[in-house]
Every structure is written in structure tokens, then in C-alpha cells.
DRENROTI-346174 format. One record per residue (C-alpha): residue number from 1; x, y, z. Coordinates in nm, 3 decimals, decimal comma, padded with zeros to 5 digits. Each point is the difference from the previous one (the first is absolute). Layout:
# DRENROTI-346174
  num     east    north       up
  NUM        X        Y        Z
...
This chain:
# DRENROTI-346174
  num     east    north       up
    1   00,006  -01,426   02,229
    2  -00,277   00,254   00,107
    3  -00,016   00,248  -00,282
    4  -00,314   00,195   00,158
    5   00,230   00,171   00,254
    6   00,223   00,111  -00,236
    7  -00,275   00,120  -00,245
    8  -00,198   00,174   00,319
    9   00,355   00,223   00,044
   10  -00,033   00,182  -00,314
   11  -00,066   00,380   00,041
   12  -00,257   00,192  -00,165
   13   00,153   00,215  -00,307
   14  -00,175   00,270  -00,164
   15   00,180  -00,030  -00,348
   16   00,282  -00,154  -00,187
   17   00,344   00,125   00,045
   18   00,224   00,195  -00,263
   19   00,303  -00,103  -00,122
   20   00,169   00,289   00,258
   21  -00,227  -00,140   00,281
   22   00,118  -00,363  -00,066
   23   00,396   00,087   00,001
   24  -00,061   00,217   00,318
   25  -00,143  -00,280   00,182
   26   00,256  -00,251  -00,116
   27   00,264   00,244   00,102
   28  -00,182   00,102   00,334
   29  -00,046  -00,377   00,104
   30   00,374  -00,064  -00,091
   31   00,152   00,264   00,184
   32  -00,182  -00,102   00,301
   33   00,040  -00,373  -00,001
   34   00,331  -00,018  -00,150
   35   00,103  -00,340   00,169
   36  -00,346  -00,116  -00,147
   37  -00,043   00,143  -00,344
   38   00,238  -00,033  -00,270
   39  -00,084   00,284  -00,292
   40   00,180  -00,041  -00,345
   41  -00,012   00,099  -00,326
   42  -00,081  -00,309  -00,266
   43   00,006   00,243  -00,306
   44  -00,131   00,339  -00,176
   45  -00,330   00,020  -00,191
   46  -00,001   00,125  -00,396
   47   00,003   00,325   00,127
   48   00,248   00,013   00,281
   49  -00,227  -00,065   00,272
   50   00,198  -00,267   00,307
   51  -00,135  -00,329   00,042
   52   00,041  -00,098   00,358
   53  -00,083  -00,327   00,227
   54  -00,036  -00,025   00,355
   55   00,151  -00,300   00,158
   56  -00,104  -00,146   00,331
   57  -00,033  -00,301   00,147
   58   00,228  -00,318   00,125
   59  -00,196  -00,321  -00,148
   60   00,194  -00,271  -00,221
   61  -00,272   00,088  -00,279
   62   00,013   00,305  -00,187
   63  -00,328   00,199  -00,161
   64   00,008   00,261  -00,280
   65  -00,330   00,236   00,042
   66  -00,031   00,202  -00,275
   67  -00,233   00,310  -00,001
   68  -00,133   00,231  -00,266
   69   00,046  -00,231  -00,305
   70  -00,233   00,174  -00,162
   71   00,012   00,420   00,089
   72  -00,437  -00,044   00,038
   73   00,048  -00,250   00,222
   74   00,124   00,177   00,339
   75  -00,188  -00,225   00,279
   76   00,371  -00,169   00,022
   77   00,182   00,290   00,116
   78  -00,220  -00,006   00,284
   79   00,048  -00,361   00,078
   80   00,407   00,022  -00,021
   81  -00,074   00,290   00,238
   82  -00,227  -00,152   00,237
   83   00,238  -00,357  -00,016
   84   00,330   00,160   00,032
   85  -00,160   00,204   00,362
   86  -00,145  -00,343   00,104
   87   00,365  -00,151  -00,055
   88   00,177   00,244   00,190
   89  -00,220  -00,028   00,317
   90  -00,103  -00,372   00,005
   91   00,286  -00,175   00,102
   92  -00,117  -00,311  -00,083
   93  -00,129   00,059  -00,329
   94   00,341   00,153  -00,092
   95   00,217  -00,252   00,133
   96  -00,214  -00,326   00,053
   97  -00,232  -00,038  -00,277
   98   00,267  -00,101  -00,250
   99   00,081   00,264  -00,213
  100   00,201   00,256  -00,136
  101  -00,144   00,247  -00,169
  102   00,063   00,242  -00,285
  103  -00,275   00,245  -00,040
  104  -00,044   00,227  -00,298
  105  -00,284   00,288   00,036
  106  -00,001   00,097  -00,313
  107   00,186  -00,129  -00,355
  108  -00,136   00,239  -00,265
  109   00,030   00,308   00,197
  110   00,009   00,203  -00,337
  111  -00,348  -00,151  -00,108
  112  -00,124   00,018   00,406
  113   00,059   00,417  -00,074
  114  -00,235   00,004  -00,284
  115  -00,254  -00,111   00,220
  116   00,073   00,180   00,297
  117  -00,313   00,258  -00,095
  118  -00,224  -00,255   00,100
  119   00,188  -00,172   00,311
  120  -00,119   00,248   00,192
  121  -00,338   00,009  -00,090
  122  -00,079  -00,375   00,064
  123  -00,346  -00,129  -00,058
  124  -00,078   00,335  -00,276
  125  -00,071  -00,184  -00,341
  126   00,025   00,271  -00,176
  127   00,330   00,119   00,145
  128   00,151  -00,367  -00,105
  129  -00,117   00,009  -00,349
  130   00,124   00,373  -00,049
  131   00,339  -00,096   00,198
  132   00,055  -00,354  -00,143
  133   00,337  -00,152  -00,160
  134   00,066  -00,315  -00,071
  135   00,321  -00,030  -00,228
  136   00,001  -00,227  -00,303
  137   00,040  -00,385   00,066
  138   00,345   00,008  -00,086
  139   00,075   00,291   00,221
  140  -00,149  -00,185   00,289
  141   00,231  -00,149   00,222
  142  -00,186  -00,286   00,109
  143  -00,026  -00,123  -00,386
  144   00,383   00,056  -00,124
  145   00,190  -00,251   00,161
  146   00,221  -00,243  -00,251
  147  -00,230  -00,247  -00,174
  148   00,177  -00,242  -00,248
  149  -00,225  -00,306  -00,138
  150  -00,083  -00,128  -00,357
  151  -00,030   00,230  -00,251
  152  -00,011   00,293   00,233
  153   00,247   00,208   00,202
  154  -00,033   00,279   00,220
  155   00,329   00,167   00,146
  156  -00,080   00,409   00,038
  157  -00,013  -00,013   00,342
  158  -00,013   00,326   00,195
  159   00,206   00,140   00,232
  160  -00,235  -00,035   00,273
  161  -00,078  -00,380  -00,075
  162   00,374  -00,043  -00,029
  163   00,028   00,118   00,389
  164  -00,226  -00,221   00,074
  165   00,160  -00,291  -00,196
  166   00,311   00,114   00,198
  167  -00,140  -00,047   00,362
  168  -00,184  -00,346  -00,099
  169   00,357  -00,116  -00,102
  170   00,132   00,134   00,286
  171  -00,216  -00,128   00,258
  172  -00,180  -00,311  -00,202
  173  -00,294   00,043   00,180
  174  -00,247  -00,271   00,134
  175  -00,328   00,261  -00,060
  176  -00,032   00,278  -00,241
  177  -00,312   00,190   00,022
  178  -00,113   00,261  -00,216
  179  -00,269   00,260   00,121
  180  -00,285   00,097  -00,238
  181  -00,316   00,117  -00,021
  182  -00,302   00,048  -00,223
  183  -00,307   00,222   00,015
  184  -00,330  -00,139  -00,029
  185   00,060  -00,388  -00,046
  186  -00,014  -00,133   00,333
  187   00,274  -00,147   00,188
  188   00,215  -00,300  -00,140
  189   00,354  -00,160   00,009
  190   00,241  -00,115  -00,222
  191   00,263  -00,338   00,169
  192   00,265  -00,111  -00,227
  193  -00,113  -00,389   00,160
  194  -00,290  -00,154  -00,019
  195  -00,090   00,012   00,334
  196  -00,388  -00,058   00,115
  197   00,053   00,051   00,355
  198   00,215   00,315   00,004
  199  -00,225   00,134  -00,259
  200  -00,305  -00,059   00,216
  201   00,176   00,165   00,340
  202   00,037   00,296  -00,283
  203  -00,319   00,071  -00,094
  204  -00,141  -00,043   00,349
  205   00,290   00,261   00,110
  206  -00,219   00,241  -00,249
  207  -00,374  -00,117   00,039
  208   00,102   00,042   00,424
  209   00,060   00,347  -00,070
  210  -00,330   00,033  -00,197
  211   00,158   00,051  -00,355
  212  -00,198  -00,140  -00,264
  213   00,188  -00,284  -00,178
  214   00,060  -00,002  -00,375
  215  -00,283  -00,262  -00,175
  216   00,011   00,163  -00,293
  217   00,196  -00,055  -00,318
  218   00,365  -00,067   00,050
  219   00,218   00,284  -00,107
  220   00,201  -00,265  -00,214
  221  -00,221  -00,198  -00,233
  222   00,208  -00,318   00,079
  223   00,054   00,056   00,356
  224   00,022  -00,360   00,165
  225  -00,273   00,022   00,291
  226   00,126  -00,105   00,380
  227  -00,266   00,064   00,212
  228  -00,231   00,260  -00,021
  229   00,153   00,358  -00,053
  230   00,341  -00,155  -00,007
  231   00,180  -00,095  -00,361
  232   00,374  -00,146  -00,055
  233   00,180   00,305  -00,135
  234   00,041   00,007  -00,383
  235   00,365  -00,018  -00,104
  236   00,157   00,191  -00,259
  237   00,036  -00,293  -00,272
  238  -00,385   00,015   00,036
  239  -00,045   00,360  -00,062
  240   00,316   00,167  -00,117
  241  -00,067  -00,067  -00,397
  242  -00,307   00,123  -00,021
  243   00,031   00,326   00,185
  244   00,350   00,052  -00,084
  245   00,163  -00,033   00,368
  246   00,249  -00,169   00,222
  247  -00,076  -00,228   00,261
  248  -00,119   00,109   00,353
  249   00,136   00,024   00,347
  250  -00,164  -00,363   00,002
  251   00,261  -00,111  -00,258
  252   00,332   00,124   00,148
  253  -00,144  -00,155   00,387
  254  -00,018  -00,330  -00,193
  255   00,345  -00,011  -00,033
  256   00,052  -00,014   00,357
  257  -00,331  -00,266   00,045
  258  -00,131   00,287   00,211
  259  -00,380   00,005   00,071
  260  -00,108   00,332  -00,173
  261  -00,319   00,200   00,111
  262  -00,216   00,242  -00,162
  263  -00,289   00,155   00,182
  264  -00,246   00,220  -00,220
  265  -00,222   00,254   00,244
  266  -00,246   00,219  -00,156
  267  -00,006   00,391   00,108
  268  -00,396  -00,056   00,016
  269  -00,261  -00,299   00,164
  270  -00,281  -00,080  -00,236
  271  -00,185  -00,319   00,142
  272  -00,102  -00,096  -00,371
  273   00,321  -00,113  -00,089
  274  -00,025  -00,319   00,247
  275  -00,372  -00,090  -00,093
  276  -00,017  -00,279  -00,212
  277  -00,350   00,009  -00,099
  278  -00,090  -00,119  -00,333
  279  -00,127   00,273  -00,266
  280  -00,211  -00,002  -00,258
  281   00,310   00,106  -00,249
  282   00,256  -00,297  -00,144
  283   00,377   00,041   00,071
  284   00,047   00,085  -00,333
  285  -00,276   00,256  -00,035
  286   00,234   00,189   00,311
  287   00,278  -00,046  -00,169
  288  -00,084   00,098  -00,348
  289  -00,157   00,309   00,148
  290   00,333   00,087   00,190
  291   00,236  -00,029  -00,280
  292  -00,293   00,228  -00,255
  293   00,110   00,261   00,274
  294   00,342  -00,050   00,010
  295   00,024   00,026  -00,388
  296  -00,177   00,329   00,035
  297   00,229   00,095   00,254
  298   00,284  -00,038  -00,203
  299  -00,144   00,133  -00,289
  300  -00,058   00,380   00,168
  301   00,367  -00,030   00,104
  302   00,131  -00,067  -00,317
  303  -00,179   00,249  -00,162
  304   00,116   00,252   00,250
  305   00,377  -00,106  -00,042
  306  -00,056   00,008  -00,399
  307  -00,144   00,377   00,061
  308   00,306   00,143   00,189
  309   00,242  -00,264  -00,076
  310   00,205   00,262  -00,200
  311  -00,017   00,253   00,202
  312   00,139  -00,151   00,357
  313   00,320   00,083   00,127
  314   00,011  -00,072   00,384
  315   00,182  -00,347   00,035
  316  -00,288  -00,102   00,213
  317   00,017  -00,311   00,197
  318  -00,404   00,026  -00,047
  319   00,028  -00,013  -00,383
  320   00,197  -00,320   00,041
  321  -00,257  -00,178   00,235
  322  -00,261   00,057  -00,255
  323   00,179  -00,090  -00,308
  324   00,078  -00,347   00,151
  325  -00,357  -00,042   00,154
  326  -00,129   00,053  -00,406
  327   00,294  -00,190  -00,106
  328  -00,088  -00,356   00,183
  329  -00,345   00,037   00,119
  330  -00,089  -00,201  -00,343
  331   00,197  -00,266   00,126
  332  -00,194   00,009   00,312
  333  -00,348   00,009  -00,116
  334   00,078  -00,336  -00,213
  335   00,140  -00,150   00,291
  336  -00,393   00,032   00,139
  337  -00,167  -00,067  -00,326
  338   00,173  -00,340   00,027
  339  -00,131  -00,035   00,359
  340  -00,193  -00,362   00,062
  341  -00,369   00,016   00,187
  342  -00,161   00,258  -00,143
  343  -00,339  -00,184  -00,054
  344  -00,029  -00,035   00,392
  345  -00,221   00,226   00,244
  346   00,229   00,313   00,086
  347  -00,007   00,081   00,348
  348  -00,030   00,328   00,207
  349   00,347   00,009   00,035
  350   00,086  -00,058  -00,302
  351  -00,235   00,278  -00,218
  352   00,109   00,265   00,270
  353   00,368  -00,122  -00,008
  354   00,010   00,113  -00,368
  355  -00,239   00,268   00,013
  356   00,231   00,220   00,295
  357   00,325  -00,134  -00,194
  358  -00,164   00,176  -00,350
  359  -00,051   00,281   00,214
  360   00,376   00,003   00,178
  361   00,138  -00,027  -00,319
  362  -00,161   00,302  -00,156
  363   00,092   00,212   00,285
  364   00,343  -00,128   00,039
  365   00,108   00,076  -00,377
  366  -00,214   00,302  -00,048
  367   00,145   00,129   00,303
  368   00,344  -00,004  -00,176
  369  -00,075   00,118  -00,305
  370  -00,104   00,309   00,149
  371   00,311  -00,007   00,228
  372   00,176  -00,024  -00,329
  373  -00,175   00,300  -00,210
  374   00,019   00,188   00,356
  375   00,377  -00,032   00,004
  376  -00,014   00,128  -00,378
  377  -00,144   00,303   00,091
  378   00,226   00,062   00,363
  379   00,251   00,000  -00,252
  380  -00,103   00,307  -00,249
  381  -00,131  -00,214  -00,267
  382  -00,347   00,116   00,000
  383  -00,059  -00,132  -00,359
  384  -00,383   00,045  -00,141
  385   00,041  -00,402  -00,067
  386   00,103  -00,047   00,389
  387  -00,247   00,229   00,166
  388  -00,277  -00,145  -00,193
  389   00,067  -00,383   00,051
  390   00,028   00,093   00,374
  391  -00,324   00,174   00,003
  392  -00,140  -00,309  -00,185
  393   00,181  -00,286   00,235
  394  -00,112   00,225   00,307
  395  -00,370  -00,028  -00,108
  396   00,070  -00,391  -00,054
  397   00,133  -00,028   00,319
  398  -00,247   00,189   00,198
  399  -00,245  -00,206  -00,195
  400   00,150  -00,333   00,114
  401   00,033   00,097   00,383
  402  -00,385   00,072  -00,020
  403  -00,093  -00,322  -00,138
  404   00,231  -00,152   00,250
  405  -00,110   00,152   00,290
  406  -00,370  -00,090  -00,087
  407  -00,100  -00,229   00,264
  408   00,314  -00,059   00,121
  409  -00,035  -00,118   00,381
  410   00,332  -00,108   00,063
  411   00,174   00,151   00,320
  412   00,357   00,104   00,076
  413   00,180  -00,268   00,170
  414   00,178   00,144   00,334
  415   00,377  -00,003  -00,094
  416   00,094  -00,157   00,341
  417  -00,216  -00,293  -00,094
  418   00,197  -00,060  -00,352
  419   00,358   00,013   00,209
  420  -00,127  -00,231   00,257
  421  -00,093  -00,233  -00,295
  422   00,311   00,014  -00,171
  423   00,208  -00,032   00,332
  424  -00,188  -00,305   00,112
  425   00,017  -00,165  -00,328
  426   00,423   00,080   00,029
  427  -00,010  -00,197   00,291
  428  -00,219  -00,304  -00,068
  429   00,159  -00,045  -00,363
  430   00,376   00,051   00,212
  431  -00,078  -00,274   00,270
  432  -00,118  -00,242  -00,341
  433   00,323   00,101  -00,135
  434   00,195  -00,165   00,287
  435  -00,132  -00,332  -00,050
  436   00,175  -00,082  -00,331
  437   00,287   00,275   00,013
  438   00,346  -00,078   00,097
  439   00,178   00,232   00,218
  440   00,250   00,285  -00,085
  441   00,317  -00,205   00,099
  442  -00,125  -00,295  -00,206
  443  -00,021   00,132  -00,352
  444   00,307   00,016  -00,171
  445   00,097   00,338  -00,204
  446   00,007  -00,025  -00,387
  447   00,339  -00,145  -00,111
  448   00,282   00,249  -00,023
  449  -00,206   00,280   00,156
  450   00,087   00,040   00,384
  451  -00,087   00,336  -00,008
  452  -00,356  -00,077   00,011
  453   00,015  -00,248   00,330
  454  -00,248   00,220   00,207
  455   00,175  -00,050   00,324
  456   00,236   00,162  -00,107
  457  -00,107   00,271  -00,214
  458  -00,244   00,111   00,281
  459   00,175  -00,083   00,342
  460   00,246   00,303  -00,045
  461   00,041   00,074   00,362
  462  -00,160   00,050   00,332
  463  -00,252   00,248  -00,099
  464  -00,220  -00,005  -00,310
  465  -00,073   00,331  -00,036
  466   00,074   00,142  -00,345
  467  -00,149   00,305  -00,111
  468   00,023   00,015  -00,394
  469  -00,076   00,312  -00,203
């Protein structure tokens, strides 16, 4: 299919939407198109936020699109918005392409609200760091699907994760798309299957929009590369015990033999992350330098928490995230210490990738440490230790930010470009998923569970409009 025509229809955006704006848009579109859009509540977040999905389309296959699986990654909310609007306007895409779409703009609204301070200032790196929040691993919707394996079990699924599981159980998707993004690492993809042709087509979309491809070190040392900037998605069995997490949405999608896609896009463009020119450093030296910086960061954060631990009174998500980072990062370091190929020359992309990651992690967790201490002060707990540690961490944070900005040449990427790439990737992967996927009518419901038959559950009447609070 010609995905360019759909990518070209993506509008300009000035900012990322708040959670309230996401809800308001869903209400507006469902009310305006009651015979096309079905809006319903599929669950409730840990803090009582409604989790809602918009369903549209009449094809024999089902696609589940997951926006905001990590709350510091809001591009997907606009991708869902743009795709939903195109499905409303384009009868061929809605009726003939072959899918019924189930679109969730944000599956972690609680976490998203803690990032809204920078959503309205995209491209402002300091605002991003000062208003950043990412949950601890065991509180991430993406990595809390049930996992049972030899010697390791994870069954602490979150309400948000359970809502996604229920939706997938109901519709038995052919395609699942988890919308992610990073900061400076370049564009790359994860596919649940080793499909080089699809991987090449996906990376071509990103490159065609002028995005640098991620040619530096992979996120996960053991990731299997399909093509440049494309990897086979790591499964929970590989990562769960190391990080104390469950399976990912990919693991649950595997139950239905669905194609699963992750699109990772940066906020800032730095062409050096694609430069494979050899440098004078070995790859081992690059990794060692990075890990030395990580150990120094961990030491600073551990010192801060030790200084104030007995005086903290606020039940803070920032504290939980920091403690999790400090508790699991030794395992992460061990993974990289054992990485093969240390003697070969490092490329420019590998050097820059690890250097930028060092700055990103410092600013992320330094910013959350400040938010932890600020919450205590705002709650009326200005003890001498908390005030002193807040001043010390602020000084560190400012120094880290100054160092990160020194020689920083990356430029903010227009939000429209990022949304267009995610949307184009959705259509390409959905087209590929149809090749091997049976139609809905050919998929048997689980034994003894007729209530999950998607035709019975979703086709409840002539109109699809179901506003849920």
C-alpha cells in the first residue's frame, strides 16, 4: 500500500496532549461519529483513571494499538489521534484495508500526569529533565505481563496490564503495536519475528523522513539484529529474572501468533548516531567509560537517599523509581561487562550513543531525585537534612546539565515527523501481518469461554458509540 499518502496527511503539532486533552478528544470524536467509533472503558488505573479504547473499522483482522506504554513516551498519543481521524475520514482504510482497530492513546495515565510539565514544552531538554518521570520496572505497564518459566515466575500484573490482557483475549489480534520513543539514540524498531524485508521497509520510512537511524549499541546487549536499526524483540524469558519484571506486550501477543511491533523514535536528531566510521577507541573502552560513569551516578544517588532516608514522609513514586534503579542497575552493568567484541574499533555512533546515554540517565534520575526532595518540602517537611541534600543534588544536576549541553548539536525533531513515522510503520506492519494471520471468523475462542468471542462482544448493535466515563 502507499503509506506516504497517509503519512503526508499527518498535521502539525505544537505539543503533546495532557491526559485530560486525550480524554476530551476521544469524547469529541465518538460523539461526532457515533456509527463509526465505539468508545468504551476496559479498566481502571491504579489511581482511578479510566482506561479507554476507541474501536473503529470492519475488517476481518484485529489490531491493538498501545499508546503511552511508558509515560515519558507520549508520541503514541498523537499517533493514535492521527490514525483514528484518518480512519474516520477514509472509508477505504476503515472498511477495505482489512482491520478493526482498537486504539488506546495512553495506557498509563497516572504516570503521564507526572510528565505533563514537559509535554507542553517539547524540545526543551531542561524542562524534560526537570519534569521527567518513569516508573520503576515492576510498575511499568509494558513489562508486567504474566511470566512463568523455569525457575522464575512473575504474576504481579498491574490493573493497566490486566486491561490490555483482557482486550487482547477478547479480540485475539493479528497485529499488536506498542508505541515507544527515546531521546537521542536514533530511530530503530523491534519486531517479534525475524522479517528482514519488513524491517528494511520500516527503517526506510524513518530515513525517508530525515530521522537518523540508531547504529550505536543496542538497548539490550543480547538483542538479535534483523537489519540495520531493527532487532528481534527481547522476550520476558530473557529479561525477567535479570530486572525483576514480567513479560512484555510482545509475550502476550505471542499467545495469538500476532505480529508485534515496537517503534522507538528520538525527540532530538543527532546525525552522529548513524555514523559507522571507526574511531581510535576500542568498543571495550567505550563500554568501560560508560559503566564508570554509571557507577559514579549510582554512588551519588545512593548517598542522597542515605542522607534523607529516615526523614522522608511522602509516599512518592519518585522514591520508588530511584530505589528500583539503584537496586537493579548492578545487573545491568554486569550484562554489559560480559558483552563480546570488546577489542574491535568502536564506531562514532557507538561512542556518541553511550556518551548521550550517560547524560540522559544522569538527568533523568537526577531530576527525579530533585522531585522527590521537592515533594517533601511541598508537604511541609523542610528538615535540615532534606534542605541540604536538595541543594547538593541541585548543584549536581546543574553541573550534569551543563556538561550534557556542552557541544550538544542535536536539534528537536518536529512532532509531526515522529507521528508520521509511527503511523506509516503501523500501516506497513499491519499489511504484513495479514499475510499469515487467519481472519477473525477462523480463530476459535478459548475452550469454554464463549463470552470472549469478539464478534459477539463487539457487535452489540447498529451504533458503535459507547461513551464511558
